[in-house]
C-alpha positions in Angstrom: 0.0 0.0 0.0 1.4 3.4 -1.0 2.4 5.8 1.7 0.0 8.7 1.9 1.7 12.1 1.2 1.3 14.9 3.8 1.8 18.6 3.0 4.3 20.6 5.0 2.5 23.9 5.8 4.2 27.1 6.8 3.9 27.7 10.5 6.0 28.1 13.6 6.4 24.3 14.1 7.3 23.7 10.5 9.2 26.9 9.7 12.5 25.0 9.5 11.1 22.4 7.2 9.6 25.1 5.0 13.0 26.9 4.8 14.6 23.6 3.9 12.2 23.3 0.9 13.1 26.9 0.1 16.8 26.1 -0.1 16.1 23.1 -2.4 13.9 25.4 -4.4 16.9 27.7 -5.1 18.8 24.6 -6.3 16.2 22.5 -8.2 18.8 20.9 -10.4 21.3 19.9 -7.6 21.0 17.2 -5.0 22.1 18.5 -1.5 23.0 16.8 1.8 22.0 18.0 5.2 25.4 19.8 5.7 25.0 21.9 2.6 21.4 22.8 3.5 22.4 23.8 7.0 25.2 26.0 5.7 22.8 27.7 3.3 20.5 28.4 6.3 23.3 29.7 8.4 23.0 26.8 10.9 26.3 26.0 12.6 25.6 24.1 15.9 25.6 20.3 15.8 22.1 19.8 17.3 20.4 22.1 14.7 22.3 20.4 11.9 21.1 17.0 13.1 17.5 18.4 13.2 18.0 19.4 9.5 19.0 15.8 8.8 16.0 14.4 10.6 13.6 16.8 8.9 15.1 15.7 5.5 14.2 12.1 6.4 10.7 13.2 7.3 10.2 15.2 4.2 11.4 12.3 2.1 9.0 9.9 3.8 6.2 12.4 3.3 6.9 12.5 -0.4 7.8 16.2 -0.5 11.4 15.5 -1.7 13.2 12.8 -3.4 16.3 11.1 -2.0 18.4 10.9 -5.2 21.2 8.9 -3.5 21.9 8.1 0.1 21.8 11.4 2.0 21.3 13.6 -1.0 17.9 15.3 -1.7 16.1 17.2 -4.4 12.6 18.6 -4.6 10.0 16.4 -6.3 8.4 17.7 -9.5 5.3 18.9 -7.6 7.3 21.0 -5.2 9.5 22.4 -7.9 6.3 24.2 -9.1 5.5 25.3 -5.5 8.9 26.6 -4.7 10.1 27.5 -8.2 11.7 30.8 -8.9 11.1 33.1 -11.8 13.1 32.4 -14.9 14.6 34.7 -17.5 16.6 34.2 -20.7 19.6 36.4 -21.5 23.1 36.7 -22.7 26.1 36.0 -20.5 28.7 38.7 -19.8 31.4 36.6 -18.2 34.2 38.0 -16.1 37.8 36.7 -15.8 37.1 36.0 -12.1 34.4 33.5 -13.0 31.4 35.5 -11.9 29.0 36.7 -14.6 26.1 39.0 -15.4 23.3 37.9 -17.5 21.8 40.7 -19.7 18.0 40.2 -19.5 16.4 39.8 -23.0 13.2 41.2 -21.6 14.9 44.4 -20.3 15.4 45.4 -16.7 18.5 45.0 -14.5 21.3 42.6 -15.3 21.3 39.4 -13.2 24.4 38.8 -11.1 25.6 35.2 -11.2 28.2 34.0 -8.6 31.1 31.9 -9.9 29.7 28.7 -8.5 26.3 29.2 -10.2 27.4 29.7 -13.8 26.8 26.0 -14.9 29.5 25.7 -17.6 28.3 28.9 -19.3 30.7 30.8 -21.5 30.8 34.5 -22.5 27.9 35.6 -24.8 26.1 32.3 -24.5 22.3 32.5 -24.4 21.2 30.9 -21.1 18.2 30.3 -18.9 18.5 31.8 -15.4 16.6 30.9 -12.3 16.2 34.1 -10.2 16.7 34.1 -6.5 14.2 36.0 -4.3 15.4 39.6 -4.4 16.8 41.0 -1.2 16.0 44.5 -0.2 18.2 47.1 -1.8 20.2 44.4 -3.5 20.6 43.8 -7.3 18.9 40.7 -8.7 20.9 37.4 -8.4 20.3 34.1 -10.0 21.7 30.7 -11.1 22.3 29.6 -14.7 20.4 26.3 -15.2 20.5 25.7 -18.9 22.7 26.7 -21.9 20.2 27.5 -24.7 22.7 28.5 -27.3 26.5 28.6 -27.3 27.9 31.8 -28.8 30.8 29.9 -30.3 32.9 26.8 -29.8 36.4 27.9 -30.9 38.8 30.0 -28.8 42.2 31.5 -29.3 45.1 31.6 -26.8 48.5 30.4 -25.9 49.0 26.7 -25.4 50.9 25.3 -22.4 52.1 21.8 -23.2 53.0 19.1 -20.6 54.3 15.6 -21.4 50.8 14.0 -21.6 48.3 16.9 -21.9 48.0 20.6 -22.5 46.0 23.6 -21.5 44.9 26.6 -23.7 45.2 29.9 -21.8 42.6 32.0 -23.6 43.4 35.5 -24.8 40.0 36.7 -23.9 39.4 38.4 -20.5 35.9 36.9 -20.6 36.9 33.2 -20.3 37.4 32.1 -16.7 38.4 28.5 -17.4 41.4 27.2 -19.3 40.7 24.5 -21.9 42.1 21.0 -21.3 43.6 19.3 -24.4 44.6 15.6 -24.5 48.0 14.9 -26.0 46.3 13.2 -29.0 44.5 16.4 -29.9 47.5 18.8 -30.1 48.0 18.6 -33.9 51.7 19.5 -33.6 51.2 22.6 -31.5 54.3 23.6 -29.6 54.5 25.0 -26.1 53.9 28.8 -26.1 52.4 29.0 -29.5 49.2 30.8 -30.4 46.5 28.3 -31.5 42.8 28.0 -32.1 41.0 25.3 -30.0 37.6 23.8 -30.5 35.6 22.8 -27.4 34.5 19.2 -27.9 32.8 18.6 -24.5 32.5 19.8 -21.0 31.9 16.8 -18.6 29.4 17.5 -15.9 31.8 17.4 -12.9 34.9 18.8 -14.7 36.1 22.4 -13.9 37.5 22.7 -17.4 36.1 22.1 -20.9 37.9 19.6 -23.1 39.1 20.7 -26.5 41.2 20.0 -29.5 43.6 22.2 -31.6 42.1 23.1 -35.0 44.7 25.6 -36.2 48.2 26.6 -35.2 48.6 30.4 -35.8 52.3 30.8 -34.8 54.4 32.7 -32.4 52.8 35.4 -30.1 53.9 39.0 -30.9 54.1 38.4 -34.6 52.0 41.1 -36.3 50.1 38.7 -38.6 49.6 36.1 -35.9 48.1 38.6 -33.6 45.7 40.0 -36.2 44.7 36.5 -37.2 44.2 35.7 -33.5 41.7 38.6 -33.3 39.8 37.4 -36.4 39.7 33.8 -35.1 38.6 35.0 -31.6 35.6 36.7 -33.2 34.9 34.0 -35.8 35.6 36.3 -38.7 36.3 34.2 -41.7 39.8 34.4 -43.3 38.6 33.6 -46.9 35.5 33.2 -49.1 34.2 29.7 -49.9 35.4 28.4 -53.2 31.8 28.4 -54.6 31.3 32.1 -53.8 34.7 33.0 -55.4 33.8 31.0 -58.5 30.5 32.8 -58.7 32.2 36.2 -58.4 34.7 35.3 -61.2 31.7 34.7 -63.6 30.0 38.1 -62.9 30.4 40.2 -66.1 32.1 43.6 -65.8 30.4 45.1 -68.9 26.9 46.6 -68.8 24.5 45.6 -71.5 22.5 48.2 -73.5 19.4 46.3 -72.5 20.2 47.0 -68.8 21.0 50.7 -69.5 17.6 51.2 -71.2 15.8 50.1 -68.0 17.5 52.9 -65.9 17.5 56.6 -65.5 20.7 58.0 -67.1 22.9 60.2 -65.0 26.1 59.7 -67.0 26.1 63.4 -68.1 25.4 64.8 -64.6 28.3 66.2 -62.6 29.1 63.4 -60.2 31.9 62.7 -57.6 32.8 60.3 -54.8 34.4 61.4 -51.5 36.1 58.7 -49.4 39.1 58.2 -47.1 42.4 58.3 -49.0 43.1 54.6 -48.5 39.6 53.4 -49.5 39.1 50.9 -52.2 35.4 50.4 -52.2 33.4 53.5 -53.2 29.7 52.7 -52.6 28.2 56.2 -52.7 28.4 59.1 -55.1 26.9 62.6 -55.2 25.6 64.3 -58.4 24.5 68.0 -58.6 22.5 69.7 -61.4 21.0 73.3 -61.4 17.4 73.3 -62.4 15.6 76.1 -64.5 13.6 77.2 -61.5 16.7 77.9 -59.5 16.5 74.8 -57.3 19.3 72.2 -57.1 18.9 68.5 -57.9 21.1 66.4 -55.7 21.5 62.7 -56.6 22.6 60.3 -53.9 23.8 57.3 -55.9 24.5 54.0 -54.2 26.2 51.0 -55.8 23.5 48.6 -57.0 24.8 45.5 -55.3 21.4 43.8 -55.6 21.7 43.7 -59.4 24.8 41.4 -59.0 24.0 39.5 -55.8 20.8 37.5 -56.1 19.0 36.0 -53.1 20.1 32.5 -52.2 23.2 32.7 -54.4 26.5 31.4 -52.9 27.7 35.1 -52.6 24.5 36.1 -50.9 24.6 33.3 -48.4 28.2 34.1 -47.4 27.3 37.9 -47.3 24.4 37.1 -45.0 26.6 35.0 -42.7 29.2 37.8 -42.4 26.5 40.6 -42.4 29.2 43.3 -42.4 32.7 44.1 -43.4 35.2 44.1 -40.6 37.9 46.9 -40.4 41.0 46.0 -38.4 43.9 48.4 -38.1 45.8 46.9 -41.0 43.2 45.1 -43.1 39.6 44.9 -44.2 37.7 41.6 -44.2 35.0 42.4 -46.8 31.5 41.2 -46.8 31.6 40.6 -50.6 34.4 39.0 -52.7 37.0 41.6 -53.9 35.8 41.5 -57.5 32.5 42.9 -56.4 33.6 45.2 -53.5 36.6 46.8 -55.1 35.8 46.5 -58.8 32.4 45.7 -60.3 30.3 47.5 -57.6 32.9 50.2 -56.6 31.9 53.6 -58.1 35.3 54.3 -59.6 35.9 57.5 -61.6 35.4 57.5 -65.4 33.7 54.2 -65.4 30.0 53.5 -66.1 28.4 52.0 -62.9 24.9 50.7 -62.0 23.3 52.4 -59.0 20.2 52.6 -56.9 19.6 56.3 -56.4 17.6 58.7 -54.2 17.3 62.0 -56.1 16.0 65.2 -54.4 15.0 68.6 -55.8 16.1 71.1 -53.0 15.5 74.8 -52.7 18.2 77.2 -51.4 17.2 76.4 -47.8 17.8 72.7 -48.3 14.1 71.9 -48.2 13.1 68.9 -50.3 10.5 69.9 -52.9 10.5 66.6 -54.9 11.9 63.1 -54.5 12.6 60.1 -56.8 13.9 56.6 -56.1 15.0 54.2 -58.7 17.7 52.4 -60.6 20.3 54.5 -62.5 23.5 54.5 -64.4 26.2 57.0 -63.5 29.8 57.9 -64.5 31.8 59.7 -61.8 33.8 62.7 -62.9 36.4 62.6 -60.1 37.4 60.6 -57.0 38.0 63.0 -54.1 39.4 62.1 -50.7 38.2 64.0 -47.5 41.4 66.0 -47.2 41.1 67.4 -50.7 37.4 68.4 -50.2 38.3 70.0 -46.8 40.9 72.2 -48.5 38.3 73.4 -51.0 35.8 74.2 -48.3 38.5 76.1 -46.2 40.2 77.8 -49.2 36.9 78.4 -51.1 38.7 77.5 -54.3 39.9 74.4 -56.2 38.7 71.9 -58.8 34.9 71.8 -58.9 34.8 74.4 -56.1 31.4 75.8 -57.1 29.7 72.5 -57.0 31.4 71.3 -53.8 30.7 74.6 -52.0 27.0 74.4 -53.1 26.8 70.8 -51.6 28.5 72.1 -48.5 26.0 74.9 -48.0 23.1 72.5 -48.4 24.7 70.0 -46.0 25.1 72.8 -43.3 21.4 73.7 -43.6 20.4 70.0 -43.3 22.6 69.7 -40.2 21.3 72.8 -38.6 17.7 71.7 -39.1 18.5 68.3 -37.7 19.9 69.8 -34.5 17.0 72.1 -34.1 14.7 69.1 -34.2 16.5 67.3 -31.5 19.4 65.4 -33.1 22.3 64.9 -30.6 25.7 66.0 -31.8 28.0 63.2 -30.7 31.6 63.8 -31.8 33.6 60.9 -33.0 37.4 60.5 -32.9 39.0 57.6 -34.7 42.3 56.2 -33.5 44.5 55.8 -36.6 48.0 54.3 -37.0 51.0 54.8 -39.3 52.4 51.3 -39.8 55.8 50.2 -41.2 56.1 47.5 -43.9 55.9 44.8 -41.2 52.8 46.2 -39.6 54.5 47.7 -36.6 53.0 51.0 -35.4 55.2 54.0 -36.1 52.8 56.6 -34.7 49.2 56.9 -33.3 47.0 59.8 -34.0 43.4 60.9 -33.8 41.2 61.6 -36.8 38.4 64.0 -36.2 35.3 64.6 -38.4 35.6 67.8 -40.4 33.2 69.5 -42.7 34.1 67.3 -45.7 33.1 64.2 -43.6 29.9 65.9 -42.4 29.0 66.9 -46.0 28.8 63.2 -47.0 27.2 62.2 -43.7 24.4 64.7 -44.1 23.4 63.6 -47.6 23.6 59.9 -46.6 21.3 60.7 -43.6 18.9 62.4 -46.0 18.8 59.4 -48.3 18.4 57.0 -45.4 15.6 59.0 -43.8 13.7 59.6 -47.0 13.8 56.0 -48.1 12.5 54.9 -44.7 9.7 57.6 -44.8 8.7 56.5 -48.4 8.1 52.9 -47.3 7.1 53.3 -43.7 5.1 56.6 -43.6 1.5 55.7 -44.6 -1.7 57.7 -44.3 -5.2 56.5 -43.5 -5.8 52.8 -42.9 -3.1 51.5 -45.2 -0.7 49.3 -43.3 3.1 49.9 -43.9 4.8 47.0 -45.7 7.6 45.0 -43.9 10.8 47.0 -44.0 14.3 47.0 -42.4 14.7 50.0 -40.1 17.8 51.3 -38.2 16.3 52.0 -34.8 17.6 53.7 -31.7 15.6 53.6 -28.5 15.4 56.3 -25.8 17.9 55.9 -23.0 16.9 53.9 -20.0 15.7 56.1 -17.1 18.1 54.4 -14.7 21.2 55.1 -16.9 20.0 58.6 -17.7 19.5 59.3 -14.0 23.0 58.1 -13.2 24.5 60.3 -15.9 22.6 63.4 -14.8 23.7 62.8 -11.2 27.3 62.4 -12.5 27.4 65.6 -14.6 25.6 67.6 -11.9 28.5 66.9 -9.5 30.8 68.4 -12.1 28.6 71.5 -12.4 26.6 70.8 -15.5 22.8 70.7 -15.9 20.6 68.4 -18.0 16.9 69.4 -18.8 14.6 66.3 -18.7 11.4 68.2 -19.7 11.0 66.3 -23.0 13.1 64.6 -25.7 13.9 67.8 -27.5 15.0 69.6 -24.3 17.1 66.6 -23.4 18.8 66.6 -26.8 19.4 70.4 -26.5 20.9 69.8 -23.1 23.3 67.2 -24.4 24.4 69.5 -27.3 24.9 72.4 -24.9 26.9 70.1 -22.6 29.2 69.1 -25.4 29.8 72.7 -26.3 30.6 73.6 -22.6 33.1 70.8 -22.1 34.9 71.4 -25.4 38.7 71.7 -24.7 38.3 70.8 -21.0 39.9 67.9 -19.2 36.7 66.1 -18.7 35.6 66.4 -22.4 36.3 63.0 -23.7 35.4 61.3 -20.5 31.9 62.9 -20.4 31.3 62.2 -24.1 32.2 58.5 -23.7 29.9 58.1 -20.7 27.1 60.0 -22.5 27.5 57.5 -25.4 27.3 54.6 -22.9 24.2 56.1 -21.4 22.4 55.8 -24.8 20.8 52.6 -26.1 22.6 50.8 -28.9 21.3 51.4 -32.4 20.2 48.1 -34.1 18.2 46.7 -37.0 14.5 45.9 -36.7 11.3 45.6 -38.7 9.5 47.3 -35.8 10.0 51.1 -36.4 10.5 53.0 -33.1 12.4 55.8 -34.8 16.0 56.9 -34.2 16.3 58.8 -30.9 19.9 60.0 -31.4 19.2 61.5 -34.9 15.6 62.6 -33.9 14.2 60.9 -37.0 10.8 59.1 -36.7 11.8 57.0 -39.8 15.3 55.8 -40.5 17.0 53.0 -42.4 20.4 52.0 -43.8 20.3 52.4 -47.6 23.7 53.8 -48.4 26.4 51.0 -47.9 25.3 47.7 -49.5 28.9 46.8 -50.3 29.7 46.5 -46.6 26.4 46.0 -44.8 23.9 43.3 -45.5 20.8 45.2 -44.2 21.5 47.9 -46.8 21.4 45.2 -49.5 18.0 43.9 -48.1 16.7 47.5 -48.0 17.6 47.8 -51.8 15.7 44.6 -52.6 12.6 45.6 -50.6 12.5 49.1 -51.9 12.8 47.9 -55.5 10.0 45.3 -54.9 7.7 47.9 -53.4 8.4 50.5 -56.2 7.2 47.7 -58.6 4.0 46.9 -56.7 5.1 43.7 -55.1 3.4 42.5 -51.8 4.8 42.9 -48.3 7.8 40.7 -47.4 7.7 37.9 -44.8 8.1 39.8 -41.5 9.5 36.8 -39.5 12.3 36.2 -42.1 13.3 39.9 -42.1 13.3 40.2 -38.3 15.6 37.1 -38.1 17.9 38.9 -40.6 17.8 42.1 -38.4 18.7 40.3 -35.2 21.6 38.4 -37.0 22.9 41.6 -38.6 22.8 43.5 -35.2 24.7 40.7 -33.5 27.3 40.5 -36.2 27.7 44.3 -36.1 28.5 44.1 -32.4 30.9 41.3 -33.0 32.7 43.4 -35.7 32.9 46.4 -33.4 34.6 44.3 -30.7 37.1 42.8 -33.1 38.0 46.3 -34.5 38.3 47.6 -30.9 40.6 44.7 -30.0 42.9 45.4 -33.0 43.2 49.1 -32.0 43.9 48.1 -28.4 46.6 45.7 -29.4 48.3 48.2 -31.7 48.2 50.9 -29.0 49.9 48.4 -26.6 52.5 47.5 -29.3 53.1 51.2 -29.9 54.1 51.7 -26.2 56.1 48.5 -26.0 59.4 50.3 -26.7 58.4 53.4 -24.6 58.6 51.8 -21.2 60.0 54.4 -18.8 58.9 57.3 -21.0 56.6 60.0 -19.6 53.3 61.3 -21.2 50.4 63.6 -20.4 47.0 62.0 -20.0 43.5 62.4 -18.6 41.9 60.2 -16.0 39.3 58.3 -17.9 38.0 56.0 -15.2 38.4 54.9 -11.5 37.9 51.6 -9.9 38.7 49.8 -6.6 41.8 48.5 -8.4 43.2 51.6 -9.9 43.0 54.8 -12.0 42.5 54.6 -15.8 44.4 57.2 -17.8 44.0 58.0 -21.5 47.1 59.5 -23.1 46.6 62.8 -24.9 46.8 62.7 -28.6 46.5 58.9 -29.0 43.9 57.7 -26.5 46.2 54.8 -25.3 44.4 53.8 -22.1 46.3 52.2 -19.3 45.9 51.7 -15.5 47.8 53.1 -12.5 47.2 50.5 -9.9 46.3 51.8 -6.5 48.8 49.5 -4.8 51.6 51.4 -6.7 50.6 54.7 -5.2 53.0 54.7 -2.3 52.4 58.1 -0.8 49.1 57.0 0.8 46.4 54.2 1.1 43.8 55.2 -1.6 40.2 54.1 -1.6 37.4 54.5 -4.2 34.8 57.2 -3.7 32.4 55.7 -6.2 29.7 58.4 -5.8 32.1 61.2 -6.8 34.2 59.3 -9.4 37.5 59.6 -7.6 40.0 57.9 -5.4 41.1 59.5 -2.1 44.1 59.1 0.1 43.1 58.0 3.6 45.8 59.8 5.5 46.5 63.0 3.5 43.3 63.4 1.6 44.9 63.7 -1.9 42.3 62.8 -4.5 42.3 61.9 -8.2 39.0 62.2 -10.1 37.6 61.7 -13.6 38.9 64.3 -16.0 42.0 65.3 -14.1 45.1 65.8 -16.2 48.1 63.8 -14.9 51.6 62.9 -16.0 52.4 59.2 -16.2 55.3 57.0 -16.9 54.8 53.8 -18.9 55.6 50.9 -16.5 54.7 47.6 -18.1 53.0 46.4 -21.3 51.3 43.0 -21.6 50.8 42.5 -25.3 48.9 39.2 -24.9 46.2 40.8 -22.7 46.4 44.2 -24.6 47.0 45.8 -21.2 49.1 48.9 -20.4 50.3 49.7 -16.9 51.3 53.2 -15.9 52.7 54.8 -12.8 52.1 58.4 -11.6 54.9 60.9 -12.0 
């Protein structure tokens, strides 16, 4: 006869039993013994521990819990439901120490995961998290209970070889566990070499995953090895599949008369491209014609990649996987094979090229009077670089000066109007390098956006905005067709509140009355801090306060640009979403029905993810080259700005090259310094000296760790 179950109810007599069930509820996938449960409840005396053991026996007999093996218990299925915690799905942000944060996919606070609750998760994995009951004034905590999707299975690092086995010491600061490699899986790798290792399995009770070497890269410190290490770390492919290359070879370079007849002819319109001096793919051109009514016709001509790359072709499938070109310090990993990106689709001067164009009739105030979108053929008169155009703008003379200055005046008016409507004027500084023939950095410098860059940017913004409006802006009951938008959400109230509190302590004010007031406050702030010690620090924190722009079929507008409709139409050579925008726009211009929303949203999510991946790879290549640049400058002194503070040290960014390193607090020998987190500074306990964000300091380069891309400084 089956034993009748009895329920344990919450009450004074059974409080301990109820709390025991609560502990097991926090760990539904682990079997615990009485000592582990007593420890979790804070019970230390022997009598109470024995009581826990007796109650576990009673609960097991009552059918409330299951004895998995002698002395080890788990909740039964029924009580998992009673004592279950909330679950969320998110992406893992793993720290080198082994602890992690899970970024909640549903929004809200990140979930803290202690190192003993990460359940074999790795950085960027998608996981299921069981939330613990939230304690008062504490951030949410939880336990990873399931790996839903691995972000990748290959890792890069330095191999340490012993007689019968080896370990990979990963390059990434986000990997807490070394990877165990049996001797039979070394593939000839030698001790100390850089290698790529694939994780084969992670046994349940092992602290380390097991892997095998898939590629030997070479010796650490070699320029090519290090760049290839970054590409491998971020799963950026080294080459195109043979089928895609073969397909590219067969693409004709000549344009048939039949194709030309289908298009609007701009070959006789004055047309130029403006790009960086070292650019090889020119995917946008501007044309200008004066109309009889005194208005100007501006053509924004974009390489017609969709004419050459057909859906489901080998090239298209590879472009979809890559989703974007990747720009490392010394090389470009293109989204499309070189024949397309640098030759057939590139809008090279004095060559007839197929384009998809957005053409606008504009008055002298840069107001759009008429617009047209469609397929064209162009012939660029001249290839300019940004420096050449900047000279013409500054000198007011030069080749094609009248046309360029006319475009410049229109761009200024477009920009002014955008800022009046609430666009935020984020400044961007690019770190650039001069490299020798072996790839070693000779110098580091900052490249700032000037009027020539802004000229191109403003017309590209115009085309992107107008294309998005054309498809997305509908009147009456007509439902907009599925489209790919570039969206940028409003900043989270928590991050905004933290930023406002931060700048207010530095004497600056932010007006939160409405979106336009907030944007105006940001722009005023950027003007006020220009040239001051805290300028770059405030700008970088302001950018981190903002949501990240991404791709979506759900149009929520672009907050940073203050555009209710925005897309990416202007770079199909290097961004897959732009290629999709071209295809959709062409279909809708020709009366085709709305595209499959699920398919397009999947593409948007993939492209957003790959864009983030590319940004991280590019950032790593810059960081490595900055560290390499300082390698032979140990002992030299530089001026810098304090760019961050932590309980470990002071971060300093060098003036003129943005090489960021750390002064460790333990190396400040004049006092014992502690972190004053609320005021973004460290303070000496005895003498009260303080170092805060934005302070200018003089440092000496102390140590460079190339493998970790870390720079250590000491205060002079």
